[in-house]
N, C-alpha and C positions, 0 to 999 in steps of 0.2 A: 905468742907474739905475730906472728901472720896473720890470725883474726880479728888483732886489735889494729894492724896497720891496714888491712882491707877496708875495717869500718871507717877508720881516719879518712881513706881514701874518698871512701862513699860520701861522708859525710863533707868533705871538702869537695865535691862535685856537686855534691847537692846545693852546696851555701853560693856556689861559680854559680851555677846557674841561676837562682835566686836574686843572684844580685845585678846579674846581666839581663832577668825579667823586668827587675825596678829598673834600672837605667834604661829598658825601652819604655818603661810608660813613662817614666819621669820625660825621655824624648819626645813622645804621643804626644803627652799634655802640653808640652812648651811650645810644638811646631804641628799646630794642628791644622792649619794651613799646608804646610810643607806637604806633610805628609799626603794629606787628601789630594793635592795637585799629584802627589807621585802615585796613587794608587789609581786615580784619574789615568795617568798617563801608560802604566801598564796594564790596565784592562782594553787602553786601546792598542795596544800591542799585541794582545792575548786575545783580542776580539776573533780574526779568524778562529783559532782553538775552542773556543766557547761552542764559535756557530758550527763548527768541524762535529764538535762532541754531540751537541745537540741533535746535528740530523743522522749521525751514526746512531745515537739511541733509538731515534725515530724510524729509520728504515732497518734498522736491527732484524727485523721479524723476515721480515723481505730478504734478507741478506740469507738469514739462516735455514729458511726454508730452500730457497734455491742448492747451496752447496748439498743439503741433506738430500735432493733428487735426482741432482747432477751427479753429485758421488754413486748414489747408487744405478744409476743408470750406466756413467763410464766405469764402474768397478767389475760390471758382469763382458765387457768388452776389452780389457786392460789389464797387463799383466801386473805392472808397477802399483801398487796402492799408492804411493806419496806420488806418480804424477798424476794419476787421477784426481787426488786430493786437491794439488796446485791448480789443476784446470778446472775445477770445479769450483776453485774458490776466485781465480780470475771469471769466470761464467757470471758467478756471482755479484762480482763487485761490479761489472757492463750491466746488467741486469738493474740493480740497485740503483744505478747512476742514472739510468735510463729511465727508470721510474721514479726517482725523483726531481730530475729534471722535466719529465714528459707532464709530471704532474704539477709540478709550477708552472712551465709554460703554459701547459693548457689549459689552467685557471685564469691567467692574465690575460691567453687569446679570448677567454670566455669573457670575461668580467670588465676589462679593460676599456674596451670599445664603449659597451653600454654605461659602464661610470663615465666617461667623456659626454655622451649624450646627453645622461642625467643632469652633470654639473653643469653644460652648457644651457639646459631646457631651463635651470634653475637659476642661473644669471639672467637669460633672457625673459622672465618672468618676474625677476627683481624691479625692475619700473613701473609694469604695472603694479605690481603690489606695493611699492612706495606710494603711487598714485590712488589707489583704492583706502590705506590708512591716513594719505592727506586730505582727500573727500571726506571720509568718515570723522578727523578732524574738525574739518570748515563746518560741517553741519551740526554737530556738537558746540563747538564752540557758538555759530548763531544761535540755538537754542539757549542758550546761557549765557545774556551778558553779564553774569556776575564773574564767568570762566572768562569770556573775553577782555573783560577790565583787568581781570588778576593777570591776566596775560600778558594785556599792554604795560601794565606796572612793572613788571618782570620781564620785560623784552631785553631792554637796555643791555640787564644784567646776565639774561644766557649769551645775548651778544658777545658781551664783554669776554665770559668764560667759553664760549667756542674759540673766541680767536685766539685765548689765552690757550687753549687745548692745543689747536692746530698749530701756533709756534713750539711749544714744550712739547706735546706728545707726538704729536701724528707726523710733522716735517720731518723730525730728527728719525722716527721709524723708517720714514721714505728712505732716508737718505742711507740709514743702515741696509733696508733691503739691497737700495743698487750697491751700495760698496760689496755687503754679502753676494751677489749673483758668482762673482769668481771664485769666490772660497765655497759655494755652488757647487759648481762644476768641478773644481777640486776634490769636490767630498764625495759628488756622485764616483768619478774614479775611485777613491780611497774605496769606496761601496762596494765596487764591480771587481776590484783588486780583491777586498776579504772576502768575496764570496767565493771568488774562483781558488784562493788559496782552504778557503773552509771546505771545498767537495774533495780536496786533496788531501785534507785532514780527515775527513771522513772513509775516504776510500784504506786510507792506513790505518785508521782505527779500527775499522769493520775486519780487516784484515789481519791485525796483530792482537785483537782482544784476549785473545787465550792467552798467546804471551803475558800480556802486561797484566791479567789476572793474577797469573803462575807468578809472576814477579812479586808482585802484591801480596800474594800468600804466603812467598819463602821471608818477605822482609818483618810479615807479623808472624810469620813461626819463629824466626831469628830473634825477636826482641820481645816476646810474651809466652808465657809458659803455656799450655798444650789446650787446657781448661779456657784460659783468656781468649786464646787464639780461635778457638772453636766459638764463644760468644760473640765474638769482631765477625766472624763470617757467617754465624747466622743473622745479625744486624743489616750485612752488605746484602742479604739473602731475601729479608724483609723489606729493607730499603728501594731495591730493586722492585719487588714484585707489588709494591703499594704507590712508586711513582709510574710504573710501567702501565697497571692497571688502572691508575687514576689519568695520566697525561694522556696515554692514545683513546681509552676510552672516551674522555671530553674531548678530542679533537674529532673522532669518529660523530659525537653525539651533536659537538657543533654544524658541521657538515652538513649531517640531515635537517636540522634545523634552518640555516640559509635554505638550503633547498625547497624545504618545505614552505618556508616561510615567501620565496620567488614564486611558485609555483600557485599561492593561495591568491598573492597581489595580483599576482598576470591573470588569472581569471576573473578577478576584480575589478580589474584594470584601475586599480589604483597607481598613483604617480610613481615615477624611480623606483621600482622595484628591485632592480639588480642592485643600486647603490643601498638601499634601506635594509634588503638582503643581506648583502656584506657585510655591513655595520651589527647587522644582528646576530649572524654567524659568529663573526669576529669576535664581540664581547659576549658572548654567550660560551666563551672557554673560560670566563671567569665565574667563579662558584658564586652561587647568592645574588651579589651584587649586579651580576653580567647582563641579568635583563634589563634591570632599571637602568644601568648605563648605557645599555644600545637605544633600547626606547622613547628616552627622553630627548638627546637628539634628531632623531628619526621622524620624531613627530612633530618638533620642532620644521624642520625639511618640509613634509608635509603640508604643513599649516601654513607656510605662505605661499605654498600652489593652491591649495585647496584645503580652508578649515574643515568641511563634511568630512574628506577622505581624511583629515588628520582622527575625527575621532573615529570614524569605521578602522582606522590601524590600532588605534588604542584599544578596541575593544579586542582586535583578532593577534595582538601581541600577550594579553592578559590572556586570552584562551589559548595559546601556542606554548605561553611558559607554565600554563597547567599541564599540557599534555606533556609537557619535557619533564616538567617536574614529578607527576606521580606515573607516568608509563616509562616514557621514551629514556627520560636518563636513569633510572632504576634498572631497566633491563638491560643498557648498554653497561651502566658501570656496577651495578649491582651493589655489596657494600666493601667498596675498594676499600673505604677508609676507616670502618669501623667507630664514627664519630657523630656524637650526637649532633643536632643542628646548632645549638648553643656554642659548642666548640669549633664547628665550622665558621660560624659568624665572625670569633673570636681569633681563630687564626687567620683570616683573610684581613680584617682591621688592622690587626698589630703587625704581620708581615708584609700588608699593602701600604702601612705607613711609613714601614723602616726601608723597604725595598722597591716601594713603586708598583708598577704593572707587573712586572715578573716575580714579586713577591707575592699578589695577590692569587696567582694560578699554580706557583709551587709551595705557597704557606699551605696549604692543607696537608697534601699528604707528608709534610716535613712535620706537621705537629703532628698527624695520623700515628708516624714513627715512635717521634716522644710519646705520644700518650700510650702507645701500647707497653712500651717499658718500663713507664712508670706503672702500670694498670698491675703488669708481672709483678714488679717489686713490690708494690703495697698486698697482694695475691698470697705470696711465698712468704711475705713475713706475717700474715694471717695464719696462714697453714704451720708456719711453726708455733704458732701461738693457739692451736686448736681452734681457732674462730672460723667463720662461714665466710666465702667470698664472694657470694652471690650479693647483689648490690639491693638486692628485693627485701632479706632477711633486713636489713637497717632504714628499711622506709617507714614510714609513721603514716596513717591514714586516720586516725582517732579522733582530728580535729574536725574531721568532715565527716565522722559518726559512720564511716566506711568499711567494710573488712575486706584487708587487702587480700586474703585470699580468694575472694570473688574476680579481682584483678588477675592476678597471678598465677594463682592454682596454690593447693596445697603443698606439693611439694618443694614449690621455691620457696614457701613462706615460715616454714618451719624448723627452726634451728636444729640442725642436725642430719638434717634429707636433703641439704643444698649443694649441686655439683659447681664446681669454678664454672663460672660463665664467662669465654673469652669477649675480649673486648669492655666489661665491665669492671 
């Protein structure tokens, strides 16, 4: 009787949860705008925590190293180990904050003056560039009477459309910019406040990460069976390893590419080396598409100043990206994701379309974790059926009249002799 009662209670709770889920889905479908606005407002409120967690994740290796070394030094000269541990964490927090602020501040002091100079040079050269384009246009119009007649016939229409464009688009845009100046000042104050709170959150996360981890473990062990909990812990370790290896490696790789770009541009005396190198370095964080995203506006900016230098820069960027893709990147990142090039492209396009710039950066490690678990599931099912797990066994090259043993080797291509291959 008790079992029947417990079963009815479980079924009732399940039906109640399903009902709540259906109501929530119905509400979300019929109140999309309100839901989207609420999520946006919640994101604005939580933004300092997002930034703090990201900063803590990036600076965590520095914090851990300082705690380890400080504690080993203090342990030798202090009787109370708990006090030594607290002092080690305090020192690590100070060092981590100084490192973070020093890196950002040093970057700004190094880059911002040159950026301002480059932008001012670009603005000063703009009238000369416009005059050069105008002269080119006049010369070609004079040499082509048909083009001049066509231009004169359409001059009135072009003038009317220009006036309409100024009245309907440009003038309201100017009014919006002027009225938004005060909003921009308030936004700047909010950003400064968010960064200040984010630094506080970063310190709290660094000093409390072991406690947070322990609390999550307790919750998972309380809610799931031991085997299921162990698999969840394994998922967390794989995710941390994939994200840590990819994100940190990509940041180091981008810094090297930016510095290398600046050095070569300075040696070749190309225009705006600092501004262009910053653009190339930042966009290089995006896998696959980053080089193209950074190169296109950079070539355009240099083209305004000197077309010949733009051609030289395009050649240099091509060489730089080949160097990064074949030597620097693999040395730093290694095989941190285990994804083929097609899946890297797929994950960037999908995640970038859904979540924008951030999605293009984190999409690859997220998909890599998903791909790892799909691969494990498929290989486990194949093992249960007594089938091979090596992908090479299932590839067909008969249409090319090629023996695949020449490509993969005899050991991998003979069923019954293949061992599971990680990541396939």
